[in-house]
C-alpha positions as CSV (number, residue, x, y, z in Angstrom):
1,X,-36.2,8.8,65.7
2,X,-34.0,9.5,62.8
3,X,-36.8,10.9,60.5
4,X,-35.6,14.1,59.5
5,X,-38.6,16.3,59.4
6,X,-41.4,15.0,61.7
7,X,-42.3,12.1,63.6
8,X,-46.0,12.5,62.1
9,X,-45.5,10.0,59.5
10,X,-43.7,7.4,61.0
11,X,-45.7,7.7,64.3
12,X,-48.9,7.3,62.5
13,X,-47.4,3.9,60.9
14,X,-46.0,2.8,64.1
15,X,-49.5,3.3,65.9
16,X,-50.9,1.3,63.2
17,X,-48.4,-1.8,63.7
18,X,-48.8,-1.6,67.1
19,X,-52.5,-1.8,67.1
20,X,-52.2,-4.4,64.8
21,X,-49.9,-6.2,67.1
22,X,-52.4,-6.1,70.0
23,X,-54.9,-7.5,67.9
24,X,-52.6,-10.6,67.5
25,X,-51.5,-10.0,63.9
26,X,-47.4,-10.3,64.0
27,X,-47.1,-11.1,60.1
28,X,-45.2,-8.2,58.7
29,X,-47.3,-8.9,55.4
30,X,-50.4,-8.4,56.9
31,X,-49.1,-5.6,58.6
32,X,-48.1,-3.8,55.5
33,X,-51.3,-5.0,54.0
34,X,-53.1,-3.1,56.9
35,X,-51.0,0.0,56.2
36,X,-51.8,0.2,52.9
37,X,-55.8,-0.4,53.3
38,X,-55.1,2.8,55.9
39,X,-53.3,4.8,53.0
40,X,-56.1,3.8,50.7
41,X,-59.0,5.0,53.3
42,X,-57.1,7.8,53.7
43,X,-56.7,8.9,49.9
44,X,-60.5,8.2,49.4
45,X,-61.3,11.3,51.2
46,X,-59.7,13.4,48.4
47,X,-62.8,12.6,46.3
48,X,-65.1,13.3,49.4
49,X,-63.6,16.9,49.6
50,X,-63.8,17.6,45.9
51,X,-67.1,16.5,45.6
52,X,-68.3,18.6,48.3
53,X,-66.4,21.6,47.0
54,X,-68.1,21.3,43.6
55,X,-71.1,20.3,44.8
56,X,-71.6,23.7,47.2
57,X,-70.3,25.9,44.4
58,X,-71.5,24.2,41.0
59,X,-74.4,21.6,41.4
60,X,-74.5,17.8,41.8
61,X,-74.3,16.7,38.2
62,X,-70.6,18.6,38.1
63,X,-69.8,17.2,41.7
64,X,-70.3,14.0,40.4
65,X,-68.1,14.3,37.5
66,X,-65.4,16.2,39.7
67,X,-65.5,13.3,42.4
68,X,-65.2,10.8,39.4
69,X,-62.3,12.4,37.8
70,X,-60.7,12.7,41.2
71,X,-61.3,8.8,41.9
72,X,-60.1,7.9,38.3
73,X,-57.0,10.4,38.0
74,X,-56.0,10.8,41.8
75,X,-52.3,10.7,42.4
76,X,-51.9,9.3,45.0
77,X,-50.7,5.5,44.3
78,X,-48.2,7.2,42.0
79,X,-47.1,9.7,44.4
80,X,-47.3,7.9,47.4
81,X,-44.2,6.3,46.6
82,X,-41.7,9.1,45.3
83,X,-43.8,12.3,46.7
84,X,-45.6,11.2,49.7
85,X,-45.5,14.4,51.4
86,X,-47.2,16.2,48.2
87,X,-50.2,13.9,47.8
88,X,-50.5,13.6,51.9
89,X,-51.2,17.2,52.2
90,X,-54.0,17.4,49.9
91,X,-56.5,15.6,52.2
92,X,-56.0,18.3,54.9
93,X,-55.6,21.3,52.5
94,X,-59.2,20.2,50.7
95,X,-60.5,19.9,54.0
96,X,-59.4,23.3,55.0
97,X,-61.3,24.7,51.9
98,X,-64.7,22.5,52.8
99,X,-64.6,23.6,56.0
100,X,-64.1,27.0,56.0
101,X,-67.0,27.3,53.4
102,X,-68.9,25.6,55.8
103,X,-68.2,28.2,58.2
104,X,-69.3,31.0,55.5
105,X,-72.5,29.1,54.9
106,X,-73.6,30.1,58.9
107,X,-75.8,27.0,59.0
108,X,-73.9,25.4,62.0
109,X,-71.7,27.1,64.9
110,X,-69.0,28.6,62.4
111,X,-66.5,29.3,64.9
112,X,-66.2,25.3,65.3
113,X,-65.5,25.2,61.6
114,X,-63.2,27.8,61.3
115,X,-61.5,26.2,64.0
116,X,-61.3,22.7,62.2
117,X,-60.5,25.1,58.8
118,X,-57.7,26.4,60.7
119,X,-56.2,23.1,62.0
120,X,-56.5,21.4,59.2
121,X,-54.5,24.3,56.9
122,X,-52.1,24.1,59.8
123,X,-51.7,20.3,59.3
124,X,-51.2,20.5,55.7
125,X,-48.4,23.1,56.1
126,X,-46.9,20.7,58.8
127,X,-46.9,18.0,56.0
128,X,-45.5,20.2,53.2
129,X,-43.8,23.2,53.9
130,X,-43.6,24.6,50.6
131,X,-47.3,25.1,50.7
132,X,-46.4,28.4,53.1
133,X,-47.2,30.4,49.8
134,X,-50.8,28.7,49.5
135,X,-51.1,29.1,53.1
136,X,-50.3,32.9,53.4
137,X,-52.9,33.5,50.5
138,X,-55.7,31.7,52.3
139,X,-55.3,33.1,55.7
140,X,-54.9,36.5,53.8
141,X,-58.1,35.8,52.3
142,X,-59.9,34.7,55.1
143,X,-59.0,37.6,57.3
144,X,-60.1,40.2,54.8
145,X,-63.4,38.9,53.7
146,X,-65.9,41.0,55.1
147,X,-69.0,38.9,55.4
148,X,-70.6,36.6,56.3
149,X,-67.9,35.2,58.7
150,X,-67.5,37.2,61.9
151,X,-64.2,38.2,63.9
152,X,-64.8,35.4,66.2
153,X,-64.8,32.9,63.2
154,X,-61.4,34.5,61.9
155,X,-59.9,34.1,65.4
156,X,-61.1,30.4,65.7
157,X,-59.5,30.0,62.3
158,X,-55.9,31.5,63.3
159,X,-56.3,29.3,66.8
160,X,-56.9,26.5,64.6
161,X,-53.6,27.0,62.9
162,X,-51.7,28.0,65.7
163,X,-52.6,24.9,67.9
164,X,-51.6,22.5,65.0
165,X,-47.8,24.7,64.7
166,X,-47.5,24.5,68.4
167,X,-48.1,20.9,68.9
168,X,-46.0,20.6,66.3
169,X,-43.3,22.3,67.7
170,X,-43.7,20.8,70.6
171,X,-43.5,16.8,69.3
172,X,-40.2,18.3,67.9
173,X,-39.4,19.7,71.3
174,X,-40.0,16.3,72.9
175,X,-38.6,14.0,70.2
176,X,-35.5,15.6,68.7
177,X,-35.0,18.5,71.5
178,X,-35.4,21.4,69.6
179,X,-38.4,23.6,68.6
């Protein structure tokens, strides 16, 4: 309740610990091990999104090298102690880039991918507010891009961002009594 910026991270940790206790695990060491394993699994998503982004633009061979470099030099183990927000926001940021590219591919319902990209970008912004400059540039490029996306795709993207921002504001109102 005293976490100054967002209840998101402590809420996730509390949810993991509640689930482990519900499964009958009451040892704090085991609970922390499960939390760390969840963080490790989360950090692997960076490798996946780097691979997918590079595969689309540069091909499979470059994507394999990029994924390997992301896995070998990814900063999560180092930054998770001192710069947690900077490292945690990388996954939704990369997801937003990948999902927006899927919107541009037009192979599947693109408004859905646009909404997911917007929600991921909004989540990255909530996790690390100094990303506001990058987020504004990303939104500007999405809105100014003429083809192959439609107005509906762009509106879905903006709706995804708005949904996350409104949900964060609502959670702040519930937990901290201010928007």
